[in-house]
C-alpha positions in Angstrom: 44.6 -5.9 9.7 43.0 -3.7 12.3 41.1 -1.7 9.8 39.9 -4.9 8.0 38.7 -6.3 11.3 36.7 -3.1 12.1 35.1 -3.1 8.7 33.9 -6.7 9.1 32.6 -5.9 12.5 30.6 -2.9 11.2 29.2 -5.0 8.4 28.1 -7.7 10.8 26.5 -5.1 13.1 24.6 -3.7 10.1 23.3 -7.2 9.2 22.0 -7.5 12.8 20.0 -4.3 12.4 18.5 -5.3 9.1 17.4 -8.7 8.1 15.6 -9.5 4.8 14.2 -12.7 3.5 14.9 -13.7 -0.1 12.2 -12.2 -2.4 9.3 -14.5 -3.2 8.1 -14.6 -6.7 4.3 -14.2 -6.4 3.4 -14.2 -10.1 5.2 -13.3 -13.3 6.7 -9.9 -12.8 5.6 -9.6 -9.1 7.8 -10.1 -6.1 7.3 -10.0 -2.3 10.0 -9.2 0.2 9.7 -9.2 4.0 12.3 -7.2 5.9 12.9 -6.9 9.7 14.8 -4.0 11.3 15.9 -3.3 14.8 16.7 0.4 14.2 15.5 3.0 14.8 13.0 0.6 16.6 11.6 -2.9 15.9 10.0 -2.8 12.4 8.6 -5.3 10.0 8.4 -4.1 6.4 6.5 -5.8 3.6 7.5 -4.8 0.0 5.6 -5.8 -3.1 7.0 -4.8 -6.5 5.5 -5.2 -9.9 7.5 -4.9 -13.1 5.2 -3.1 -15.6 7.3 -4.3 -18.5 6.2 -7.9 -17.9 3.4 -8.8 -20.3 0.1 -9.2 -18.5 1.0 -7.2 -15.4 -1.4 -4.3 -14.6 -2.3 -1.9 -11.9 -5.9 -2.2 -10.6 -8.3 -0.4 -8.3 -11.4 -2.0 -6.8 -14.7 -0.5 -8.0 -18.0 0.8 -6.8 -21.0 -1.1 -5.4 -23.2 -0.2 -8.3 -26.7 0.8 -7.5 -26.4 0.0 -3.8 -26.3 2.8 -1.2 -22.9 4.6 -0.8 -20.0 4.6 -3.1 -18.6 1.2 -2.2 -19.2 -1.8 0.0 -16.6 -2.6 2.7 -14.8 -5.9 2.0 -11.8 -7.8 3.2 -8.8 -7.2 0.9 -8.3 -11.0 0.5 -11.9 -11.3 -0.8 -11.4 -8.3 -3.2 -8.3 -10.0 -4.6 -10.2 -13.2 -5.2 -13.2 -11.5 -6.8 -11.0 -9.5 -9.2 -8.5 -12.3 -10.0 -5.5 -10.3 -8.7 -2.2 -11.6 -7.7 -1.7 -9.1 -4.9 -3.8 -6.5 -3.0 -3.3 -3.6 -0.6 -5.8 -1.5 1.3 -6.6 1.9 -0.3 -8.3 5.1 0.8 -9.8 6.1 4.1 -13.6 5.7 4.3 -16.7 6.6 6.4 -20.1 5.1 6.8 -23.0 6.9 5.2 -23.5 9.2 8.2 -20.0 10.5 7.8 -18.6 8.8 10.8 -15.7 6.3 11.0 -17.3 2.8 11.3 -17.2 1.4 14.8 -17.8 -2.1 13.7 -16.2 -3.2 10.4 -18.5 -5.5 8.6 -18.2 -6.9 5.1 -20.9 -5.4 2.9 -21.2 -2.2 4.9 -22.1 0.7 2.6 -19.3 3.3 2.8 -18.1 6.5 1.1 -14.4 6.8 0.4 -12.7 10.1 1.2 -11.2 11.2 -2.1 -10.9 10.4 -5.8 -11.6 6.8 -6.8 -11.6 5.5 -10.3 -11.8 1.9 -11.4 -11.3 0.9 -15.1 -12.4 4.3 -16.2 -15.4 4.6 -13.9 -15.2 7.5 -11.4 -17.2 6.5 -8.3 -15.8 9.1 -5.8 -15.0 12.7 -6.6 -11.6 14.4 -5.7 -11.3 16.3 -2.5 -9.0 19.2 -1.8 -7.9 17.5 1.4 -6.7 14.2 -0.3 -4.0 13.6 -2.8 -4.4 10.7 -5.3 -2.3 8.1 -7.2 -3.5 7.7 -10.7 -3.0 5.9 -14.0 -4.2 7.3 -17.3 -5.8 5.3 -20.1 -2.5 5.7 -22.0 -0.7 4.0 -19.1 1.0 7.1 -17.5 1.3 7.1 -13.7 1.2 10.2 -11.5 0.4 11.6 -8.1 -1.8 14.7 -7.8 -4.3 16.8 -5.9 -7.2 18.9 -7.1 -8.5 18.5 -10.6 -7.4 15.2 -12.1 -6.5 14.4 -15.7 -9.5 13.7 -17.9 -8.4 10.4 -19.3 -8.1 8.4 -16.0 -8.2 4.7 -16.0 -7.5 4.1 -12.3 -7.1 6.3 -9.2 -6.9 5.9 -5.4 -6.8 8.7 -2.8 -4.6 8.9 0.3 -3.5 11.2 3.1 -0.8 13.0 1.2 1.9 12.9 -1.3 5.1 12.0 0.5 7.6 12.0 -2.4 7.5 14.4 -5.3 10.2 14.3 -8.0 12.5 12.3 -5.7 12.1 14.7 -2.8 10.4 14.0 0.5 7.4 16.3 1.1 6.5 15.2 4.6 7.9 17.0 7.6 9.7 15.2 10.4 8.1 14.2 13.7 4.5 12.9 14.1 3.1 9.7 15.4 4.2 6.2 14.6 1.5 4.0 13.1 1.1 1.1 10.8 1.4 2.6 7.3 0.6 1.8 3.7 2.2 3.5 0.7 2.3 3.2 -3.1 4.8 4.7 -5.5 6.8 4.2 -8.7 10.4 4.6 -9.9 11.9 7.3 -12.2 11.2 5.3 -15.4 7.6 4.6 -14.3 8.2 0.9 -15.0 8.1 -0.4 -11.5 5.3 -0.1 -9.0 6.2 -0.3 -5.3 3.8 -1.3 -2.5 4.9 -1.0 1.1 3.1 -2.0 4.3 4.8 -1.3 7.7 3.3 -3.1 10.7 2.8 -1.1 13.9 1.3 -1.0 17.4 3.1 -4.2 18.3 5.8 -3.4 20.9 9.0 -5.3 20.5 7.8 -6.7 17.1 7.0 -3.8 14.8 6.2 -0.4 16.3 5.3 1.6 13.2 6.7 4.7 11.5 6.0 8.3 10.9 5.0 9.7 7.5 8.5 11.1 7.1 10.0 7.7 7.9 7.6 6.1 5.4 8.8 8.5 2.7 12.4 7.8 3.5 11.8 4.1 3.2 10.1 4.5 -0.2 12.7 6.8 -1.6 15.6 4.5 -0.6 13.7 1.7 -2.4 13.8 3.8 -5.6 10.4 5.6 -5.5 10.5 9.1 -7.1 6.7 9.6 -6.5 4.7 8.1 -3.6 1.4 8.5 -1.8 0.6 7.7 1.8 -2.6 5.6 1.8 -4.9 4.8 4.7 -3.0 3.3 7.6 -3.6 2.1 11.2 -5.8 -1.0 11.4 -6.5 -0.8 7.7 -2.9 -1.5 6.6 -3.0 -4.9 4.9 -1.0 -6.6 2.1 -2.1 -9.9 0.7 -1.1 -12.2 -2.1 -2.9 -15.0 -4.0 -1.2 -18.2 -5.1 -2.9 -21.3 -6.5 -6.3 -19.6 -5.8 -5.5 -19.2 -2.1 -5.2 -15.7 -0.6 -2.8 -15.0 2.2 -2.3 -11.8 4.3 1.5 -11.4 4.5 1.7 -8.7 7.1 0.3 -8.8 10.7 -2.5 -6.2 10.7 -4.1 -4.8 13.8 -7.5 -4.5 12.2 -10.0 -5.1 15.0 -9.5 -3.1 18.3 -5.7 -3.1 17.7 -5.4 -6.8 18.1 -2.4 -8.2 16.1 -3.4 -10.7 13.5 -6.9 -9.4 12.9 -8.1 -8.2 9.5 -10.8 -5.6 8.9 -12.9 -4.9 5.8 -11.9 -1.7 4.0 -13.6 0.7 1.6 -11.5 0.1 -1.5 -8.2 -1.5 -2.5 -5.3 -1.3 -5.0 -4.1 -4.5 -6.7 -1.8 -6.1 -9.2 -3.1 -8.4 -11.9 -0.4 -10.7 -13.3 0.0 -14.1 -15.1 0.5 -17.0 -12.7 3.8 -18.8 -12.4 4.2 -21.9 -14.6 
């Protein structure tokens, strides 16, 4: 009896440290889950998963701005999702203005250059950099994470600040600063895409994670390969239902003010059939 009572108490304490809302079906094959934790600090996690076996579900990357200056035009992720007909969207790579500086004022339509490899539906609009890893999909549908020279038959690719999981092993060292973070990965069978946005810079609500903690979260979720995307005020996850976009996390996009969204250089998204 004594042992049983202790076991129940431990389970109840575990529930208090980790609360998760029931997953929301966003579109066919796409689910969203919001999770709140009190350990190791207040955290709010936003998981989006896409089942690639579901007909009509596909991975997408936003494209270039064509003949305009720069490689892309800054845009709000919600607008990107609407323009492309996506069911879900997350921010992508870091970016600079055309002078090479980080934009001080984030304005939709601002011409920008993204920092690493960017490919959208077979069009390469930003070349790879030795300083930035990338998440890619080949035209044959194979996913991977790499750095340096990419495969020749790319369909989509997005760059980030580093590979955090490789073959199931964490590649990021412990320590470092805690920030809002965005990550993308896939499972061992390469049949499930995993998006994660962790809110941060909000004391007592969600205080952010290190790169190592981000990798731990992704690995426990089942990711065997994962990339750390742009974070900080750019970290945003949104869904579209019945033609209406909704940001599901609480970004600190403008001057670290919670609940403000900023335009970003490019985005990753999921296209999926709507629910009946």
